[in-house]
C-alpha positions as CSV (number, residue, x, y, z in Angstrom):
1,M,0.0,0.0,0.0
2,K,1.4,3.4,-1.0
3,Q,2.2,5.5,2.0
4,L,-0.5,8.0,3.1
5,M,0.7,11.6,3.3
6,S,-1.8,13.5,5.4
7,L,-1.5,13.9,9.2
8,F,-4.4,11.5,9.8
9,G,-2.8,8.9,7.5
10,P,-1.9,6.7,10.5
11,D,-5.6,6.8,11.6
12,I,-6.6,5.7,8.2
13,D,-4.2,2.7,8.4
14,R,-5.6,1.7,11.8
15,F,-9.2,2.2,10.6
16,L,-8.6,-0.1,7.7
17,Q,-7.1,-2.7,9.9
18,L,-10.1,-2.5,12.2
19,K,-12.5,-3.0,9.4
20,E,-10.6,-6.0,8.1
21,S,-10.5,-7.6,11.6
22,L,-14.3,-7.2,11.6
23,G,-14.7,-9.1,8.3
24,Y,-15.2,-6.1,6.0
25,S,-13.4,-5.9,2.7
26,R,-10.5,-3.4,2.8
27,G,-11.4,-2.4,-0.8
28,T,-14.7,-1.0,0.3
29,Y,-13.0,1.9,2.0
30,E,-9.4,2.1,0.8
31,Y,-9.9,3.7,-2.5
32,Q,-12.0,6.6,-1.2
33,L,-9.8,7.1,1.9
34,R,-6.8,7.5,-0.4
35,K,-8.6,10.2,-2.3
36,I,-9.5,11.9,1.0
37,D,-5.9,11.7,2.1
38,E,-4.8,13.4,-1.2
39,Y,-7.5,16.0,-0.8
40,A,-6.3,16.8,2.8
41,V,-2.7,17.1,1.8
42,L,-3.6,19.5,-1.0
43,H,-6.1,21.7,0.9
44,F,-5.7,21.0,4.7
45,P,-2.1,19.9,5.2
46,H,-2.1,21.1,8.8
47,L,-5.1,19.0,10.0
48,A,-4.7,15.7,11.9
49,V,-8.4,15.5,12.6
50,M,-11.2,16.0,10.1
51,D,-13.0,19.2,10.8
52,K,-16.3,20.5,9.4
53,T,-14.6,22.6,6.6
54,L,-12.7,19.6,5.3
55,V,-15.7,17.2,5.4
56,L,-18.2,19.6,3.8
57,G,-15.6,20.6,1.2
58,W,-15.1,16.9,0.3
59,S,-18.8,16.3,0.3
60,L,-19.7,18.9,-2.4
61,K,-21.3,17.3,-5.4
62,R,-19.0,17.1,-8.4
63,E,-19.7,17.7,-12.0
64,N,-21.3,14.7,-13.7
65,E,-21.2,12.7,-10.5
66,T,-24.1,10.3,-9.9
67,K,-26.0,10.3,-6.7
68,N,-24.8,6.8,-5.9
69,N,-21.1,7.7,-6.4
70,R,-21.4,10.7,-4.1
71,R,-23.3,8.6,-1.6
72,I,-20.3,6.2,-1.5
73,R,-17.9,9.1,-0.9
74,L,-20.1,10.5,1.9
75,Y,-20.5,7.1,3.6
76,V,-16.8,6.4,3.7
77,I,-15.8,9.8,5.2
78,R,-18.6,9.6,7.7
79,E,-17.4,6.1,8.9
80,F,-13.9,7.4,9.2
81,G,-15.1,10.4,11.2
82,K,-17.0,8.1,13.5
83,Y,-13.8,6.1,14.0
84,Q,-11.8,9.3,14.9
85,R,-14.4,10.3,17.4
86,G,-14.4,6.8,18.8
87,I,-10.7,7.0,19.6
88,G,-11.2,10.3,21.4
89,K,-10.6,12.9,18.7
90,N,-13.0,15.7,17.9
91,A,-13.8,14.9,14.3
92,Y,-16.8,16.3,12.5
93,V,-19.5,13.7,11.6
94,F,-22.5,14.9,9.6
95,P,-25.9,13.4,10.3
96,T,-27.1,10.4,8.3
97,D,-29.9,12.4,6.5
98,F,-27.1,14.4,4.9
99,I,-26.6,11.4,2.6
100,D,-28.9,11.1,-0.4
101,K,-31.0,8.0,-0.7
102,Q,-29.7,5.4,-3.0
103,Q,-30.7,5.8,-6.6
104,Q,-32.4,2.8,-8.2
105,F,-30.5,1.2,-11.1
106,I,-32.3,0.0,-14.1
107,P,-30.4,-3.0,-15.4
108,F,-29.4,-3.3,-19.0
109,L,-30.8,-6.7,-20.1
110,F,-29.0,-8.0,-23.1
111,T,-30.9,-9.5,-26.1
112,D,-29.5,-12.5,-27.9
113,D,-28.2,-10.2,-30.7
114,E,-26.5,-7.9,-28.2
115,L,-24.8,-10.7,-26.4
116,N,-23.5,-12.1,-29.7
117,R,-22.2,-8.7,-30.7
118,L,-20.6,-8.1,-27.3
119,F,-18.8,-11.5,-27.1
120,H,-17.7,-11.2,-30.7
121,A,-16.0,-7.9,-29.7
122,I,-14.5,-9.5,-26.6
123,D,-13.2,-12.5,-28.6
124,S,-11.6,-10.2,-31.2
125,I,-9.9,-7.8,-28.9
126,P,-6.4,-7.2,-30.1
127,M,-3.1,-7.7,-28.4
128,N,-1.8,-4.7,-26.5
129,K,1.7,-4.4,-25.1
130,H,0.4,-2.3,-22.2
131,A,-2.1,-5.0,-21.3
132,P,-0.4,-8.3,-21.8
133,N,-2.6,-11.4,-22.1
134,R,-5.9,-9.4,-22.1
135,E,-6.9,-11.2,-25.3
136,Y,-6.8,-14.5,-23.4
137,V,-8.2,-13.2,-20.1
138,L,-11.3,-11.2,-21.2
139,P,-13.1,-14.0,-23.2
140,V,-12.9,-16.3,-20.1
141,L,-13.5,-13.6,-17.5
142,F,-16.7,-12.2,-19.0
143,R,-18.0,-15.7,-20.0
144,M,-17.5,-16.8,-16.4
145,M,-19.3,-13.7,-15.1
146,F,-22.3,-14.3,-17.4
147,C,-22.5,-18.1,-17.3
148,C,-22.2,-18.3,-13.5
149,S,-24.1,-15.1,-12.7
150,L,-21.1,-13.7,-10.8
151,R,-20.7,-10.2,-9.3
152,P,-17.9,-8.3,-11.1
153,G,-15.5,-8.5,-8.2
154,E,-15.9,-12.2,-7.6
155,P,-14.0,-13.7,-10.5
156,L,-11.1,-11.3,-10.0
157,K,-10.5,-12.5,-6.5
158,L,-10.4,-16.2,-7.4
159,R,-7.2,-18.0,-6.5
160,T,-6.2,-20.7,-8.9
161,D,-7.2,-23.5,-6.6
162,D,-10.7,-22.0,-6.1
163,V,-11.5,-23.2,-9.6
164,N,-11.8,-27.0,-9.6
165,L,-11.5,-27.9,-13.3
166,E,-12.0,-31.6,-12.6
167,Q,-15.4,-31.2,-10.9
168,G,-16.3,-28.0,-12.8
169,T,-16.9,-25.9,-9.6
170,I,-15.9,-22.4,-8.6
171,F,-15.6,-21.6,-4.9
172,I,-16.4,-17.9,-4.1
173,R,-14.8,-16.8,-0.8
174,H,-16.1,-14.1,1.4
175,S,-18.2,-12.3,-1.2
176,K,-20.9,-9.7,-0.3
177,R,-22.1,-10.1,3.2
178,H,-19.0,-12.3,3.7
179,K,-20.8,-15.4,2.4
180,D,-19.0,-18.3,0.8
181,R,-20.6,-20.4,-1.9
182,T,-19.9,-22.9,-4.7
183,V,-21.2,-22.5,-8.2
184,W,-21.1,-25.0,-11.0
185,M,-19.8,-24.4,-14.5
186,S,-21.4,-25.6,-17.7
187,E,-19.3,-28.2,-19.6
188,D,-18.5,-25.6,-22.3
189,L,-17.2,-23.2,-19.7
190,R,-15.2,-25.9,-17.9
191,Q,-13.5,-26.8,-21.2
192,L,-12.7,-23.2,-22.0
193,C,-11.2,-22.7,-18.5
194,M,-9.1,-25.8,-18.9
195,T,-7.6,-24.5,-22.1
196,Y,-7.0,-21.1,-20.6
197,N,-5.5,-22.6,-17.4
198,S,-3.0,-24.8,-19.4
199,Y,-1.9,-21.7,-21.4
200,M,-1.5,-19.4,-18.5
201,G,0.6,-21.8,-16.4
202,T,1.3,-21.6,-12.6
203,R,0.0,-18.4,-11.0
204,P,-1.5,-17.3,-7.7
205,F,-4.9,-16.0,-9.1
206,F,-7.0,-17.5,-11.8
207,F,-7.0,-14.1,-13.5
208,T,-3.5,-12.9,-12.6
209,S,-2.3,-9.5,-13.9
210,P,1.2,-9.1,-15.3
211,K,2.3,-7.8,-11.9
212,G,1.2,-11.0,-10.2
213,N,-1.8,-9.5,-8.5
214,P,-5.5,-9.9,-9.2
215,Y,-6.9,-7.5,-11.8
216,K,-8.6,-4.4,-10.5
217,T,-12.3,-3.8,-11.1
218,R,-11.4,-0.4,-12.7
219,W,-9.3,-2.2,-15.3
220,M,-12.1,-4.7,-16.0
221,D,-14.7,-1.8,-16.2
222,H,-12.5,0.0,-18.8
223,Q,-12.0,-3.2,-20.9
224,F,-15.8,-3.9,-20.8
225,R,-16.6,-0.4,-21.9
226,Q,-14.2,-0.7,-24.8
227,C,-15.8,-3.9,-25.9
228,C,-19.3,-2.4,-25.7
229,K,-18.2,0.6,-27.8
230,K,-16.8,-1.8,-30.4
231,S,-20.1,-3.7,-30.5
232,N,-22.1,-0.4,-30.7
233,L,-23.8,-1.0,-27.3
234,C,-22.8,2.4,-25.8
235,M,-24.9,4.5,-28.3
236,G,-28.1,5.0,-26.2
237,M,-29.0,6.8,-23.0
238,Q,-28.3,3.6,-21.0
239,E,-24.9,1.9,-21.2
240,P,-24.2,-1.6,-20.1
241,R,-22.0,-2.3,-17.1
242,P,-20.3,-5.5,-16.2
243,Y,-22.9,-6.1,-13.4
244,D,-25.5,-6.3,-16.2
245,L,-24.1,-9.7,-17.3
246,R,-25.2,-11.0,-13.9
247,H,-28.6,-9.4,-14.2
248,S,-29.2,-10.7,-17.7
249,A,-28.1,-14.2,-16.7
250,C,-30.4,-14.4,-13.7
251,S,-33.4,-13.0,-15.7
252,R,-32.8,-15.6,-18.4
253,V,-32.9,-18.4,-15.8
254,I,-36.3,-17.1,-14.5
255,L,-37.7,-16.7,-18.0
256,Q,-36.6,-20.3,-18.9
257,W,-38.3,-21.6,-15.8
258,L,-41.5,-19.8,-16.7
259,E,-41.4,-21.1,-20.3
260,E,-40.9,-24.7,-19.0
261,G,-43.8,-24.3,-16.6
262,K,-41.6,-24.9,-13.5
263,D,-42.6,-23.8,-10.1
264,F,-40.7,-20.6,-9.5
265,Y,-41.7,-20.5,-5.8
266,E,-39.9,-23.8,-5.1
267,L,-36.9,-23.1,-7.3
268,A,-36.3,-19.6,-5.9
269,I,-34.3,-21.1,-3.0
270,F,-31.8,-22.6,-5.4
271,L,-31.5,-19.4,-7.3
272,R,-30.8,-17.5,-4.0
273,E,-28.0,-19.9,-3.1
274,H,-26.5,-19.7,-6.6
275,M,-26.6,-15.9,-6.7
276,G,-25.1,-15.7,-3.2
277,H,-27.9,-13.7,-1.7
278,S,-28.3,-13.7,2.1
279,D,-32.1,-13.2,1.8
280,F,-35.0,-13.6,-0.6
281,E,-35.5,-9.9,-0.8
282,S,-32.4,-9.6,-3.0
283,T,-33.4,-12.6,-5.2
284,F,-36.9,-11.2,-5.9
285,Y,-35.2,-8.0,-7.1
286,Y,-35.2,-9.8,-10.5
287,I,-39.0,-10.0,-10.6
288,H,-39.0,-6.3,-11.1
289,V,-36.7,-6.3,-14.1
290,L,-38.6,-8.9,-16.1
291,P,-40.5,-7.6,-19.2
292,E,-44.0,-6.4,-18.1
293,N,-45.8,-8.6,-20.6
294,I,-44.0,-11.7,-19.2
295,V,-44.9,-10.9,-15.7
296,R,-48.5,-10.2,-16.6
297,N,-49.0,-13.5,-18.6
298,A,-46.9,-15.9,-16.6
299,G,-49.8,-17.3,-14.6
300,I,-48.1,-16.4,-11.3
301,D,-49.3,-14.1,-8.6
302,W,-46.3,-11.7,-8.6
303,N,-48.2,-9.4,-6.2
304,R,-47.7,-12.1,-3.6
305,F,-44.0,-11.3,-3.8
306,D,-44.4,-7.6,-3.8
307,S,-46.1,-7.7,-0.4
308,L,-43.3,-9.9,1.1
309,Y,-40.2,-8.6,-0.7
310,P,-39.9,-5.0,-1.6
311,E,-37.8,-3.8,-4.5
312,V,-34.1,-3.7,-3.6
313,S,-31.2,-1.9,-5.1
314,D,-28.6,-3.1,-7.6
315,E,-26.1,-2.8,-4.8
316,K,-27.8,-5.6,-2.9
317,A,-28.4,-7.9,-5.9
């Protein structure tokens, strides 16, 4: 970790250590805290405790910033302020109603044609000396995300031995809500992973960067956007995100069950475990993203779910 330069840098280090000891992901806080550290060095180099001027200055809405991105920034600085107060320092902590309510995402659900175009672009991505092996990594990474309905960060954290190529299973460690789970690969995906694994050789992570570390989600987001542009999927008001591969995969499973006349009520528990949800509320998020005509004609009382499981955010799903 690059050394922090502000006077409250040591407190940031201890705060991150505390969060990790409690089972939270360090990455949840570290990126924003580094930005806060840089902001403090530039504007408040004399401060060792966050005061009101610093916090409110950091909290100002930025140009083209979404409500959700600002909400993350505010949440992190508020948590750190609470930590400084907890260790006896007079840090400023703004009230919770200062943070905007989370904005509901509308998932981009890929059509068959859009998926074909996207994966054609992914499969034909050229070699790049600044991104070695990306032409081998991306086709496997994005297929694994789609075929196994993974969250974007989950495949990037996989160690090589988490992917059992003999049994065709993937072990997801300490994902959202710190819940482990095992997901099964299709035979086609297993064969693809075996070919990729034999080519890449010995390495710590299944998707290991040239530096020997797991790839960052920012790198993956950039590569995904480049592939979407190449396949003309970034032309409208709504642009796909890597998370939308998971949304599309789950929605397709539900639609297939409905077409086959299967009992969705009974199968929902299996879907919950596969998706890694800690509660049914998150699983039933996908009811609300199905096409309205499917919901209306499916012969299922969806209102029964509405009364039990309210809509939840993309962040929970």
